[in-house]
N, C-alpha and C positions, 0 to 999 in steps of 0.2 A: 632611076628614075620607075616611074608605071602607077596603077591607077588608086587611085585613096576612097576611099567611098564618105561622102558629110550624110547629113539630116537634112534634107533639102527644105523643107518646113524649118528649118532652123536660121536663125545669122541676122545680117543687114538685108533691109528690105531697097535694094536700090534700082530694082523694077518697073517696077506701077504695079496697077492691080489688072494690067490689060492682059490674058492669056497671047495675045495678039501680036504681042513685042516684035518688030521683026528680032531675029539672032544677032545683026550685027549693032545692033543697037545693044543687044544685052550685052556682047561684047566689050564693045567702048563704053558700056558703064560700070565692068569688070575693071577695066584700063586703070577709067578715070578713079577708082576708088583706089588702087593701089598706087598710082601717082600723090593722095592722096596722103596717105600714110607716108609716102617719101622712096616709094620705091622707084629705082629709074625702067621705067618698060621699051623704050626706043630700042630690044634686039628679041622680046618678048614679040610673039604673035597669040592671041588669045580667039577664039575658037569657038561659040556656045550653040550644044546645038543638044534645043528642047530640055535635059534636066545634069545632061553634060557639061562640062568646061573642057579643053583641051589645050593643054600654055606649050607653046615650041618655042625654039630661041634659043641665046645665052643667058647667063648674069654671070658676075663676077666671082660669088661665095657661094656659096651652101645655104647662110644664115639666109639673104635674100630669094632664095631659093625657094625655101622651102617658107619664108615669110609670105611667095607670093601663090602656093600653094596652098598656103591657112588661110590669106585672103577670100583668093577666087572660093575656095569651101564652103566658108562659112558667110555666104549670100542667100538671102531664102531666095529658093527658088532650085537651089542647083544640093543635086546629090551627089555627083560626082566629080571628083578633076582627073582627071592625064594629065601626066608629067611625060615629057616631053623637051625639059628643061635640061642643056651641059650646064655646067660650071667648065669655067676659062679662068682662070689667074693668071693675074696681066707678068706675074714672073712667079720660080717656082718657090712655094715656100712650105709649111707644111702641111697636107691635107684636111680641112676639117673634116671631122666623122658626123655624116647625119642624122640627125635631129631623131628622135621618133616623136610619131603624134601619139596625143590623149583627148578621147571623146569622153564630153565633161558628160557626167550622168547626176540626176535629181539628187539632191542634198550631197552635191561638192565641192567643195571653196580649194583656193590653191595648198594650203598648208597639208590640209589630208591628204589632197594629191602629192605632195612635195613627198610623206611620209610610206604614199604603198609605194612609189616612183624610186626614191632617195632616202630610205628608210629615217628620215630629219625631217619635218614639219618644220620647222627652221629655215628652211631651202625654200623655199614657196617663194622668195622674191628673187631668185634664180628662173622659174617658170615665167616670172609676172617681167622680167624686163625681157627674156628672149622672147617674149609675144606681145611687146612696145612697139609702134606705136597701137596697133590696134587694142589692148587691154590700154586701159586706163587709169583702174583704177584694179587694184587687186581683189576688192569684196567684188566685183563686178560680173562674173559669169555665167551662163547660163547651157543647159541640158542640150546635147547636140552640136553646142560647138568643140569645132577641134583646135588642140593648141600644141606644139611645139614644145616638146619634151628637152631639153641639150642636155648632153651628159656634162657629169662635174669632170672640174679643171681636177688635174694632179694633184 
């Protein structure tokens, strides 16, 4: 759990142009975006306070939790995501290692990021797959976007 910072001017434009949009409408829009990407939001509460999204509740996996954080933070107008989500595994299984987050910089591309974090540019597809369905094309990332960087499998 913790507070993850995002660039509020980067991301999907789902709030509309009015600054007077009610925070509940913003929260509902974030929930709809998570659902659009196939995530189960039934046990997660989303609150928006100005530029901050607070996520509370439970998810089944660390992967699902991290995708919710990244989706909420990669929305234009959001600068921070407060993570209060608890991962609940349905039965005892090996606990997933929390994934890292990487903020895309100008001039970055997935193979460059893979080279930086894994030491091997050819492992870019691992990053791409971890960020699906938010990423539809490995060549379409933008500065300020936050990506999930999963650990390498042994």
